C-alpha positions as CSV (number, residue, x, y, z in Angstrom):
1,M,1.1,-45.8,18.8
2,E,4.2,-43.5,18.8
3,H,4.1,-43.1,15.1
4,V,0.5,-42.0,15.2
5,L,1.4,-39.3,17.8
6,A,4.4,-38.3,15.7
7,N,2.2,-38.0,12.6
8,L,-0.4,-36.0,14.6
9,A,2.4,-33.7,15.9
10,A,3.8,-33.3,12.3
11,D,0.3,-32.5,11.0
12,R,-0.3,-29.9,13.7
13,Q,3.1,-28.3,12.9
14,R,2.2,-28.1,9.2
15,Q,-1.1,-26.5,10.2
16,L,0.6,-23.9,12.4
17,L,3.1,-23.1,9.6
18,A,0.3,-22.8,7.1
19,V,-1.7,-20.5,9.3
20,A,1.4,-18.4,10.0
21,E,2.1,-18.2,6.2
22,A,-1.5,-17.2,5.5
23,E,-1.2,-14.4,8.2
24,R,2.0,-13.2,6.6
25,D,0.4,-13.1,3.2
26,G,-2.6,-11.2,4.6
27,H,-0.3,-8.6,6.3
28,R,1.7,-8.3,3.1
29,A,-1.5,-7.8,1.0
30,R,-2.8,-5.2,3.4
31,R,0.5,-3.3,3.5
32,H,0.7,-3.3,-0.3
33,S,-2.9,-2.0,-0.5
34,R,-2.1,0.7,2.1
35,V,1.1,1.8,0.3
36,T,-0.7,1.8,-3.0
37,R,-3.5,4.1,-1.6
38,Q,-0.9,6.4,-0.1
39,A,1.0,6.7,-3.4
40,E,-2.2,7.4,-5.3
41,R,-3.1,10.1,-2.7
42,A,0.4,11.6,-3.0
43,D,0.1,11.6,-6.9
44,R,-3.3,13.4,-6.6
45,R,-1.8,16.0,-4.2
46,L,1.2,16.5,-6.5
47,A,-1.1,16.9,-9.6
48,S,-3.2,19.4,-7.6
49,H,-0.2,21.4,-6.7
50,W,1.0,21.5,-10.3
51,D,-2.4,22.6,-11.4
52,Q,-2.4,25.3,-8.8
53,A,1.0,26.5,-9.8
54,A,0.0,26.6,-13.4
55,R,-3.1,28.7,-12.6
56,L,-1.0,31.1,-10.4
57,R,1.6,31.4,-13.2
58,A,-1.2,32.2,-15.7
59,H,-2.6,34.8,-13.3
60,L,0.9,36.3,-12.8
61,R,1.3,36.6,-16.6
62,E,-2.0,38.2,-16.9
63,L,-1.1,40.7,-14.1
64,E,2.3,41.4,-15.8
65,S,0.7,42.0,-19.2
66,T,-1.8,44.5,-17.9
67,S,0.8,46.5,-15.9
């Protein structure tokens, strides 16, 4: 009977470890997704700022050429 209880305890321990690992994997996946979205947003902001800077430089050249 003791070996049955020991086996049940070992099975329960494996289940708990598997659940914990699945939770860690889920957290890791969500964190990866969040960081990916943040990086993409930062890239878009940077591109927008570069575009704005280019437009302002073109406008400045136009103003300087008409002066």
